[in-house]
Residue frames relative to the residue before (quaternion, step in Angstrom):
aa qw qx qy qz dx dy dz
X 1.0000 0.0000 0.0000 0.0000 0.00 0.00 0.00
X 0.4502 -0.7085 0.4489 0.3063 3.62 0.96 -0.67
X 0.7054 -0.3717 0.2965 0.5257 3.53 -0.36 -1.24
X 0.2538 -0.7681 0.5777 0.1090 3.51 -1.20 0.62
X 0.2675 -0.7647 0.5661 0.1524 3.56 -0.87 0.97
X 0.0011 0.7755 -0.6311 0.0179 3.53 -1.13 0.69
X 0.4934 -0.6370 0.4919 0.3299 3.56 -0.99 0.77
X 0.2400 -0.7581 0.5965 0.1090 3.54 -0.85 1.02
X 0.5128 -0.5787 0.5064 0.3817 3.59 -1.07 0.61
X 0.1610 0.8412 -0.4765 0.1985 3.51 -0.35 1.19
X 0.4776 -0.5976 0.5635 0.3117 3.43 -1.48 -0.11
X 0.2270 0.7985 -0.5228 0.1938 3.56 0.86 0.97
X 0.0875 -0.7753 0.6242 0.0402 3.51 -0.94 0.91
X 0.3448 -0.7355 0.5439 0.2107 3.54 -0.88 0.92
X 0.4547 0.7163 -0.4239 0.3169 3.57 1.31 -0.13
X 0.3887 -0.6735 0.5769 0.2500 3.54 -1.09 0.79
X 0.1766 -0.8108 0.5534 0.0716 3.58 -0.75 1.03
X 0.2387 -0.7065 0.6419 0.1781 3.49 -1.38 0.40
X 0.7349 -0.4074 0.2916 0.4570 3.55 -1.28 0.14
X 0.6614 0.5356 -0.3044 0.4278 3.57 0.99 -0.84
X 0.6375 0.5349 -0.3216 0.4517 3.60 1.22 -0.41
X 0.6530 0.5303 -0.3075 0.4447 3.57 1.22 -0.43
X 0.0188 -0.7852 0.6188 -0.0128 3.54 -1.11 0.78
X 0.5963 -0.5607 0.4353 0.3749 3.53 -1.13 0.68
X 0.7729 0.3281 -0.2702 0.4712 3.53 -0.94 1.00
X 0.4999 0.6331 -0.4481 0.3853 3.61 1.19 -0.27
X 0.1509 -0.7862 0.5960 0.0625 3.55 -1.09 0.81
X 0.1349 -0.7603 0.6329 0.0574 3.50 -1.23 0.72
X 0.0757 0.7620 -0.6407 0.0566 3.55 -1.09 0.76
X 0.0067 -0.8486 0.5287 -0.0188 3.56 -1.11 0.37
X 0.8737 -0.0355 0.0595 0.4816 3.48 -0.92 -1.04
X 0.3201 -0.6879 0.6128 0.2210 3.48 -1.44 0.26
X 0.1173 -0.7543 0.6377 0.1035 3.52 -1.28 0.39
X 0.2255 -0.7579 0.6008 0.1177 3.57 -0.99 0.92
X 0.2195 -0.7962 0.5569 0.0884 3.54 -0.78 1.05
X 0.1152 -0.7923 0.5944 0.0747 3.57 -0.96 0.83
X 0.7256 -0.4608 0.3004 0.4134 3.57 -1.31 0.31
X 0.6335 0.5414 -0.3423 0.4339 3.60 0.97 -0.78
X 0.6636 0.4945 -0.3034 0.4724 3.59 0.95 -0.85
X 0.6219 0.5391 -0.3353 0.4585 3.58 1.02 -0.80
X 0.6914 0.4769 -0.2737 0.4687 3.57 0.88 -0.97
X 0.6490 0.5234 -0.3247 0.4465 3.59 0.95 -0.84
X 0.6591 0.4880 -0.3154 0.4775 3.60 0.89 -0.87
X 0.6646 0.5113 -0.3024 0.4533 3.56 0.88 -0.96
X 0.6393 0.5400 -0.3292 0.4374 3.58 0.94 -0.84
X 0.7196 0.4358 -0.2384 0.4852 3.56 1.06 -0.77
X 0.8613 0.2034 -0.0330 0.4643 3.59 0.87 -0.91
X 0.8085 0.0973 -0.0292 0.5796 3.64 1.10 -0.48
X 0.0234 0.8824 -0.4689 0.0310 3.58 0.71 1.15
X 0.2441 0.7493 -0.5707 0.2308 3.55 0.38 1.26
X 0.6438 -0.5887 0.3260 0.3643 3.60 -1.00 0.82
X 0.6918 0.4858 -0.2976 0.4437 3.63 0.93 -0.77
X 0.6491 0.4511 -0.3234 0.5202 3.60 1.34 0.01
X 0.7496 0.4575 -0.1929 0.4377 3.57 1.18 -0.56
X 0.8225 0.1622 -0.0098 0.5450 3.56 1.03 -0.76
X 0.4690 -0.7078 0.4548 0.2688 3.60 -0.68 1.11
X 0.6665 0.5076 -0.3123 0.4478 3.59 0.91 -0.87
X 0.6675 0.4775 -0.2975 0.4879 3.57 0.90 -0.89
X 0.6342 0.5458 -0.3273 0.4391 3.57 1.04 -0.78
X 0.6107 0.5585 -0.3501 0.4387 3.60 1.08 -0.71
X 0.6962 0.4568 -0.2673 0.4850 3.59 1.09 -0.65
X 0.5738 0.6071 -0.3713 0.4054 3.60 1.28 -0.12
X 0.7077 -0.4242 0.3560 0.4387 3.53 -1.35 0.02
X 0.6570 0.5181 -0.3087 0.4525 3.60 1.15 -0.55
X 0.3149 -0.7864 0.4759 0.2363 3.60 1.14 -0.61
X 0.7785 0.1222 -0.0873 0.6095 3.59 1.28 0.13
X 0.6573 -0.4838 0.3927 0.4240 3.55 -1.32 0.22
X 0.0004 -0.7898 0.6128 -0.0271 3.58 -0.94 0.93
X 0.5184 -0.6246 0.4891 0.3190 3.55 -1.22 0.55
X 0.5603 -0.5596 0.4928 0.3607 3.52 -1.23 0.55
X 0.5443 -0.5970 0.4730 0.3517 3.57 -1.08 0.65
X 0.6387 0.5268 -0.3224 0.4589 3.57 1.10 -0.70
X 0.5853 0.5373 -0.3627 0.4870 3.58 1.18 -0.51
X 0.6375 0.5134 -0.3135 0.4813 3.57 0.98 -0.88
X 0.6529 0.5050 -0.3123 0.4703 3.59 0.98 -0.82
X 0.6478 0.5159 -0.3236 0.4577 3.60 0.94 -0.84
X 0.6610 0.4857 -0.3043 0.4843 3.60 0.98 -0.81
X 0.6019 0.5494 -0.3460 0.4649 3.57 1.09 -0.74
X 0.6491 0.5080 -0.3190 0.4679 3.58 0.93 -0.87
X 0.6365 0.5303 -0.3264 0.4550 3.58 0.92 -0.88
X 0.6947 0.4702 -0.2734 0.4706 3.57 0.86 -0.96
X 0.6110 0.5419 -0.3431 0.4641 3.60 1.09 -0.67
X 0.6527 0.5089 -0.3125 0.4662 3.57 0.91 -0.92
X 0.7111 0.4665 -0.2569 0.4591 3.57 0.97 -0.85
X 0.8447 0.2077 -0.0639 0.4892 3.60 1.00 -0.67
X 0.5573 0.5976 -0.4092 0.4060 3.60 1.19 -0.05
X 0.7307 -0.3456 0.2796 0.5181 3.57 -1.19 -0.28
X 0.2237 -0.7879 0.5639 0.1061 3.61 -0.74 1.06
X 0.0580 -0.7862 0.6148 0.0228 3.56 -0.87 0.97
X 0.6266 -0.5456 0.3972 0.3898 3.56 -1.23 0.37
X 0.6649 0.4964 -0.3004 0.4703 3.61 1.22 -0.35
X 0.5255 -0.5765 0.4421 0.4428 3.60 1.20 -0.34
X 0.5760 -0.5635 0.4527 0.3819 3.56 -1.31 -0.08
X 0.0120 -0.8230 0.5649 -0.0589 3.56 -0.05 1.33
X 0.1951 -0.8029 0.5579 0.0774 3.53 -0.40 1.26
X 0.2475 -0.7667 0.5770 0.1339 3.54 -1.03 0.84
X 0.7772 -0.2012 0.1240 0.5832 3.56 1.29 -0.12
X 0.1983 -0.7534 0.6152 0.1209 3.51 -1.33 0.32
X 0.1331 -0.7834 0.6050 0.0507 3.53 -1.06 0.80
X 0.8632 0.1974 -0.1127 0.4508 3.51 -1.34 0.41
X 0.1785 0.7846 -0.5672 0.1756 3.58 0.90 0.90
X 0.0443 0.7990 -0.5936 0.0853 3.56 -0.80 1.10
X 0.1528 -0.7415 0.6466 0.0928 3.53 -1.23 0.67
X 0.1223 -0.8577 0.4942 0.0717 3.63 0.25 1.20
X 0.7854 0.1165 -0.0701 0.6039 3.62 1.21 -0.45
X 0.4806 -0.6600 0.4822 0.3176 3.57 -1.05 0.64
X 0.3703 -0.6731 0.5932 0.2408 3.52 -1.31 0.49
X 0.1406 -0.8073 0.5724 0.0306 3.56 -0.86 1.03
X 0.6663 -0.4789 0.3562 0.4470 3.60 -1.19 0.33
X 0.7623 0.3364 -0.2754 0.4795 3.54 -0.97 0.94
X 0.5115 0.6374 -0.4373 0.3753 3.59 1.19 -0.24
X 0.2331 -0.7304 0.6306 0.1202 3.52 -1.16 0.82
X 0.1384 -0.8298 0.5398 0.0293 3.56 -0.46 1.25
X 0.0066 -0.7578 0.6523 0.0143 3.52 -1.24 0.63
X 0.2854 -0.7662 0.5601 0.1334 3.55 -1.15 0.68
X 0.0964 -0.7467 0.6560 0.0525 3.50 -1.14 0.79
X 0.0382 -0.7823 0.6198 0.0491 3.57 -1.03 0.71
X 0.1449 -0.7766 0.6107 0.0548 3.52 -1.15 0.74
X 0.4143 -0.6929 0.5336 0.2518 3.56 -0.95 0.92
X 0.2020 -0.7999 0.5591 0.0826 3.58 -0.72 1.14
X 0.7928 -0.0867 0.0760 0.5985 3.58 1.07 -0.72
X 0.1559 -0.7541 0.6339 0.0719 3.53 -1.29 0.55
X 0.0398 0.8178 -0.5691 0.0765 3.59 -0.75 1.08
X 0.3419 -0.7038 0.5780 0.2318 3.60 -0.77 0.98
X 0.5274 -0.6144 0.4785 0.3398 3.57 -1.13 0.62
X 0.3714 -0.7200 0.5385 0.2318 3.57 -1.06 0.71
X 0.7428 0.3982 -0.2238 0.4896 3.60 1.22 -0.31
X 0.7784 0.2170 -0.1242 0.5758 3.62 1.18 -0.45
X 0.3673 -0.7951 0.4490 0.1768 3.54 -0.35 1.32
X 0.6725 0.5308 -0.3047 0.4161 3.62 1.15 -0.45
X 0.7898 0.2838 -0.1333 0.5272 3.60 1.23 -0.01
X 0.0335 -0.7553 0.6516 0.0623 3.47 -1.44 0.05
X 0.4078 -0.6902 0.5289 0.2785 3.54 -1.27 -0.24
X 0.1382 -0.7394 0.6503 0.1062 3.49 -1.32 0.49
X 0.2582 -0.7343 0.6065 0.1620 3.53 -1.09 0.76
X 0.1033 -0.8093 0.5781 0.0104 3.56 -0.86 1.04
X 0.2568 -0.6913 0.6464 0.1958 3.54 -1.17 0.67
X 0.1247 -0.8048 0.5800 0.0173 3.55 -0.71 1.14
X 0.0116 -0.7915 0.6101 -0.0330 3.56 -0.87 0.99
X 0.1316 -0.7661 0.6256 0.0664 3.56 -0.88 0.99
X 0.0801 -0.8007 0.5937 -0.0055 3.56 -0.86 1.05
X 0.4007 -0.6796 0.5542 0.2656 3.54 -1.28 0.44
X 0.7427 -0.4195 0.2952 0.4304 3.56 -1.34 -0.02
X 0.6528 0.4752 -0.3151 0.4987 3.61 1.23 -0.26
X 0.4799 -0.6879 0.3959 0.3740 3.56 1.40 0.18
X 0.4196 0.6770 -0.4852 0.3608 3.59 1.19 0.55
X 0.4402 -0.6839 0.5159 0.2689 3.56 -1.00 0.85
X 0.1121 -0.8074 0.5783 0.0342 3.58 -0.81 1.06
X 0.7904 0.0447 -0.0428 0.6095 3.60 1.26 -0.24
X 0.0292 0.7590 -0.6504 -0.0068 3.54 -1.17 0.70
X 0.1392 0.7597 -0.6324 0.0604 3.53 -1.24 0.53
X 0.2608 -0.7008 0.6307 0.2076 3.50 -1.36 0.23
X 0.0414 -0.8196 0.5710 -0.0236 3.56 -0.80 1.02
X 0.2714 -0.7118 0.6201 0.1874 3.52 -1.29 0.48
X 0.0827 -0.8068 0.5850 0.0074 3.56 -0.82 1.04
X 0.4476 -0.6627 0.5413 0.2597 3.52 -1.24 0.66
X 0.0413 -0.8134 0.5793 -0.0333 3.59 -0.81 1.03
X 0.4181 -0.7017 0.5096 0.2703 3.60 -0.87 0.89
X 0.3895 -0.6866 0.5594 0.2529 3.54 -1.24 0.53
X 0.6120 -0.5395 0.4306 0.3859 3.51 -1.26 0.45
X 0.4119 -0.6998 0.5277 0.2493 3.56 -0.99 0.87
X 0.5125 -0.6377 0.4637 0.3402 3.59 -0.94 0.77
X 0.4938 -0.6788 0.4614 0.2872 3.57 -1.04 0.80
């Protein structure tokens, strides 16, 4: 089956936001996704074909001692969850870059992931009046509340149109 989405008890807003709606310290959280071995293997087969992502027996002989998801799979799921539950703009979630990407713990079959994002800064553009940027700290956790991914990203955000 792959992964399964479930509404997470959260602070999800379906509201479309502009730069003026964002403030330092705001937090967003939302859906959960459950990862299974088939999804881990399918992603790895297409994008990160290493034995510890593809085969349980080979994974047992690895440093991980079991099948684990590719970090890039975790990142792809994080992006999906961010799009579904982070600040929503009329332009979509346009990333301008990411810093300090870390995978402190591996993701294993059966893990239930959720993403939290926090607004770190908000800056109107000095050259284009219709936009600005927001910096977000993104944290992905499993069902044991262990951090499995962190990053800081800068996103492009439209400004409110004058009335």
